[in-house]
C-alpha positions in Angstrom: 19.9 -0.3 1.7 18.4 2.1 -0.8 14.8 1.8 -2.0 14.1 2.6 -5.7 11.4 5.1 -6.6 9.6 6.4 -9.7 8.0 9.8 -10.3 4.4 10.1 -11.5 2.3 13.1 -12.5 -0.4 14.0 -10.0 -3.8 15.0 -11.3 -3.8 18.7 -12.3 -5.2 21.3 -9.9 -5.8 25.0 -10.1 -3.3 27.3 -8.3 -3.8 31.1 -8.6 -6.1 30.5 -11.7 -3.5 28.3 -13.5 -3.6 24.6 -13.9 -0.6 23.1 -12.3 0.7 19.5 -12.4 3.0 18.3 -9.7 5.0 15.1 -9.5 4.8 12.6 -6.7 7.1 9.7 -5.8 6.1 6.0 -5.5 8.2 3.0 -4.5 9.2 1.1 -7.6 8.2 -2.3 -6.4 10.2 -5.2 -7.9 8.1 -8.0 -6.5 5.5 -9.0 -3.9 6.6 -11.2 -1.1 3.9 -13.5 0.3 3.7 -14.6 3.9 4.3 -18.1 2.6 7.6 -17.1 1.0 8.6 -15.7 4.4 7.7 -19.0 6.0 11.3 -20.4 5.8 12.7 -17.4 7.6 10.0 -17.4 10.2 10.5 -21.2 10.7 14.3 -20.6 11.2 13.7 -17.8 13.7 11.0 -19.5 15.8 9.8 -22.9 17.0 6.9 -22.7 14.4 6.9 -25.0 11.4 5.6 -23.7 8.1 2.5 -25.9 8.6 1.9 -24.2 12.1 2.3 -20.8 10.5 -0.1 -21.6 7.7 -2.8 -22.8 10.1 -2.4 -19.8 12.3 -2.6 -17.3 9.4 -5.6 -19.0 7.8 -7.5 -18.9 11.1 -6.4 -15.4 11.7 -7.6 -14.3 8.3 -11.1 -15.8 9.1 -11.2 -14.0 12.5 -9.9 -10.8 10.9 -12.8 -10.8 8.4 -15.4 -11.6 11.1 -14.3 -8.6 13.2 -14.3 -6.2 10.2 -17.8 -7.5 9.3 -18.9 -6.4 12.8 -17.5 -2.9 12.1 -14.6 -3.4 14.5 -11.1 -2.1 13.9 -8.5 -4.9 14.1 -5.2 -4.2 15.9 -2.3 -6.6 15.4 0.3 -5.8 18.1 3.6 -4.8 16.5 2.0 -4.5 13.0 -0.8 -1.9 13.2 -4.5 -1.2 12.8 -6.9 -2.3 10.0 -10.2 -0.7 9.5 -13.0 -1.0 6.9 -13.9 2.1 4.8 -17.2 2.7 3.1 -18.5 4.7 0.2 -21.8 6.3 -0.7 -23.1 8.0 -3.8 -21.0 11.1 -4.6 -23.9 13.4 -5.3 -25.3 13.3 -1.7 -25.8 16.7 0.0 -28.1 15.9 2.9 -28.2 13.0 5.4 -31.8 12.1 4.5 -30.6 11.3 0.9 -28.5 8.4 2.0 -30.1 5.0 2.5 -28.4 1.9 3.9 -28.8 0.2 0.5 -26.6 2.8 -1.2 -23.7 2.3 1.2 -20.9 0.0 -0.1 -17.7 -1.5 1.2 -14.8 0.5 -0.2 -11.6 -0.9 1.2 -9.6 -1.8 4.3 -7.1 0.8 5.4 -3.9 0.1 7.3 -2.3 2.3 9.9 1.1 1.0 10.9 2.4 1.0 14.5 4.6 3.9 15.3 7.5 1.5 15.8 7.3 0.3 12.2 7.3 3.9 11.0 10.3 4.7 13.1 12.2 1.8 11.6 11.4 3.0 8.1 12.1 6.7 8.7 15.9 6.6 8.0 15.6 4.9 4.6 17.6 6.2 1.7 16.2 6.4 -1.8 17.5 6.1 -5.4 15.8 6.9 -8.7 14.6 3.7 -10.5 15.9 3.2 -14.0 12.5 1.9 -14.9 10.1 4.2 -16.7 6.4 3.6 -15.9 5.0 1.3 -18.6 7.9 -1.1 -18.3 10.6 0.6 -20.4 14.1 1.4 -19.2 16.0 4.4 -20.5 19.7 5.1 -20.3 21.0 8.4 -21.4 23.9 8.7 -23.8 26.4 11.6 -23.7 24.2 13.8 -25.9 21.2 13.3 -23.6 19.3 11.3 -26.2 17.3 8.5 -24.6 18.2 5.0 -25.7 15.6 2.4 -25.2 17.1 -0.8 -23.8 
C-alpha cells in the first residue's frame, strides 16, 4: 500500500543571512474515517455489537475529558498517550508576569505507542496528483500544465 503525499512551502527562515524557503511533505488525506464507520469491522472481529461499541466510546469520551480536566495524561493501551497543552501571552518574559487568568487551553497532543510507529515505519509513499487548493494537474509532453 502506498500513501499519497503533497508538498507545501514551510515558513521562510534565515540561513547565513539569506531567506530560505524549504518544502515539507504532508499526507494527502482523501477522507476521514469515523469510529462509527469502523463499527462494522469491529463488530465482525469481536463479540461487541455496534450499540455496545457506541456506549463504551461515549462513556470513554466523558472519562477522557474528566481526566484531562484534572491535568492528567490519558494512556490508552495499544493506542498511545493524550495530554493537554496550554498557552499564555506571547510577550511574557518573567514568571511574575503570568497570571492564572491569562493561561488558556491550547490543544490535546497525541503520542502514539511505539508499536503503532513500528507498524507505520515501512510505509511507501507516492506523490499525489492533487495540487493544494483542490486542482489536479497532469503534464503533457511539452511540460505545460493542463488543468483537469
